[in-house]
VOGU-3710 file (C-alpha; in Angstrom, 3 decimals, decimal comma):
1> mpdaspspar> -68,873/-6,366/64,625  -65,739/-3,981/64,042  -66,183/-0,370/64,512  -66,494/1,085/60,856  -66,172/4,886/62,102  -63,307/6,671/60,831  -60,033/6,603/63,155  -59,076/10,165/64,691  -55,427/9,124/63,849  -53,342/10,582/61,074
11> lvirqpedgp> -51,469/8,609/58,274  -47,731/9,486/58,883  -45,063/8,594/56,697  -41,508/9,298/58,086  -38,231/9,261/55,947  -34,979/8,601/57,958  -34,143/12,215/57,975  -37,744/13,151/59,545  -38,332/13,621/63,046  -36,450/15,261/66,013
21> sfwqpvpang> -32,974/13,826/66,881  -31,005/14,471/70,046  -27,353/13,962/71,318  -27,487/12,128/74,440  -25,443/12,835/77,647  -23,045/10,432/79,359  -23,049/7,735/80,170  -24,910/6,482/76,921  -23,412/9,325/74,569  -24,606/8,617/71,195
31> fvhcildsat> -28,024/9,920/70,066  -31,782/9,280/69,867  -34,064/9,760/66,795  -37,661/10,123/67,794  -39,811/8,863/64,863  -43,487/8,813/66,057  -45,505/9,873/68,911  -49,212/10,364/69,771  -48,979/14,368/69,193  -47,612/13,381/65,576
41> tgaetpfamg> -50,077/10,570/64,885  -53,185/11,118/66,863  -53,181/7,447/67,667  -56,024/5,974/69,694  -53,513/3,891/71,633  -50,895/6,576/72,863  -47,407/5,358/72,292  -43,864/6,807/71,037  -41,375/5,072/69,086  -37,624/5,856/67,648
51> tqtvdpgchv> -34,241/4,689/67,672  -31,185/4,969/70,104  -27,541/4,583/69,168  -25,266/4,044/72,166  -21,543/4,533/71,597  -18,962/1,691/72,106  -18,199/1,245/75,852  -21,055/3,355/76,921  -24,459/2,312/78,444  -28,048/3,343/79,204
61> rehlhdanee> -27,973/3,249/83,108  -30,348/1,028/84,948  -34,083/2,156/85,064  -37,546/1,123/85,121  -40,868/2,511/83,770  -43,647/2,386/86,447  -46,533/3,194/84,089  -45,292/2,181/80,762  -44,588/-0,970/78,753  -41,488/-0,923/76,574
71> vifvlagege> -40,156/-3,027/73,387  -36,661/-2,841/72,345  -35,615/-4,400/68,932  -31,879/-4,391/68,073  -31,046/-3,204/64,629  -27,248/-3,133/64,616  -24,196/-3,644/66,898  -23,475/-5,757/70,094  -24,231/-5,298/73,472  -25,822/-6,627/76,536
81> ariegspham> -29,086/-6,057/78,318  -29,138/-6,385/81,900  -32,682/-7,334/83,343  -33,089/-7,211/87,011  -29,359/-8,152/87,308  -29,329/-10,968/84,576  -27,282/-10,414/81,453  -28,829/-11,258/78,010  -27,086/-10,793/74,644  -28,126/-7,900/72,424
91> rpgscfffpr> -27,584/-8,358/68,615  -29,525/-7,464/65,486  -32,888/-9,173/65,664  -33,010/-9,504/69,259  -36,301/-8,298/70,933  -37,185/-7,587/74,434  -40,473/-6,872/76,000  -40,407/-4,978/79,421  -43,641/-4,854/81,438  -43,974/-2,095/83,846
101> nrshsfhntg> -41,747/-2,002/86,921  -38,954/-4,401/85,403  -35,317/-2,583/85,982  -33,150/-2,826/82,852  -29,873/-1,341/81,463  -28,329/-1,718/78,048  -24,484/-1,959/77,563  -22,563/-1,449/74,391  -19,988/-4,430/74,389  -19,014/-4,245/70,752
111> sgpltymwfi> -16,663/-2,240/69,017  -19,065/-0,104/67,034  -22,390/1,801/67,672  -25,251/-0,405/69,125  -28,607/0,777/67,755  -32,041/-0,409/68,835  -35,610/0,502/68,119  -37,569/1,476/71,282  -41,454/1,541/71,546  -43,347/2,772/74,570
121> mpggletffa> -46,861/2,629/75,550  -47,934/5,069/76,501  -45,438/7,550/75,068  -43,268/10,060/76,958  -39,987/8,749/76,303  -39,416/11,206/73,323  -40,073/14,087/75,852  -37,389/12,687/78,288  -34,904/12,431/75,466  -35,448/16,040/74,230
131> rigrpraegq> -35,318/17,377/77,790  -31,853/15,733/78,690  -30,378/15,968/75,165  -29,054/18,401/72,713  -30,729/19,074/69,182  -28,936/16,979/66,595  -28,940/17,349/62,813  -28,186/14,484/60,328  -24,673/14,352/59,430  -23,354/16,708/62,245
141> papapfprpe> -20,230/15,530/64,087  -20,914/14,310/67,556  -20,224/16,767/70,490  -17,856/15,979/73,099  -19,371/13,879/75,787  -21,528/16,136/78,108  -23,140/15,532/81,566  -26,813/14,880/82,258  -28,945/17,885/83,371  -28,403/18,692/87,015
151> nvlqieaetv> -32,263/18,283/87,453  -32,269/14,853/85,748  -34,076/13,278/88,582  -36,880/15,474/88,360  -37,182/15,300/84,654  -37,316/11,533/84,975  -40,170/11,659/87,470  -41,995/14,054/85,271  -41,716/11,810/82,104  -41,522/7,939/81,970
161> fgslppkg> -39,411/6,587/84,868  -40,074/5,047/88,179  -37,779/4,941/91,100  -35,518/1,815/91,566  -35,675/-0,131/94,696  -32,677/0,652/97,117  -29,634/-1,551/96,550  -29,466/-3,924/99,407
//
């Protein structure tokens, strides 16, 4: 019999301009929009979700999540996901599920922005984006490319990233 008790989670409705957004450093450039997280929803199952837009010719470096599962759903643009070294097309409608400890990177190979939705369980990616990025307002012009923080490895370890195995 299903649990009929009320959920502790809150109904949350976000419009496109709602939620924090952050410009991202090189090599991705572009920006992230953090739409939902457990602090906002009070969800019984912790998660976070948002979108990331990667500029043409830029990429999200290879990484893995050692304690998180991630879904990527491509909304616009063209690119390539490299999953444990193998290339996979990224185009609108492409969907990727990454179990824990599967290395991946995203490369914008198109002439326009590559935008995808990310969903991570449990959350924490939103914290990483906030810590490495710069606050962004809707309609604001993009800043000049800027470097990742010097302590980015510490930020990664404190959020949702595991260590890649050494290259052989």
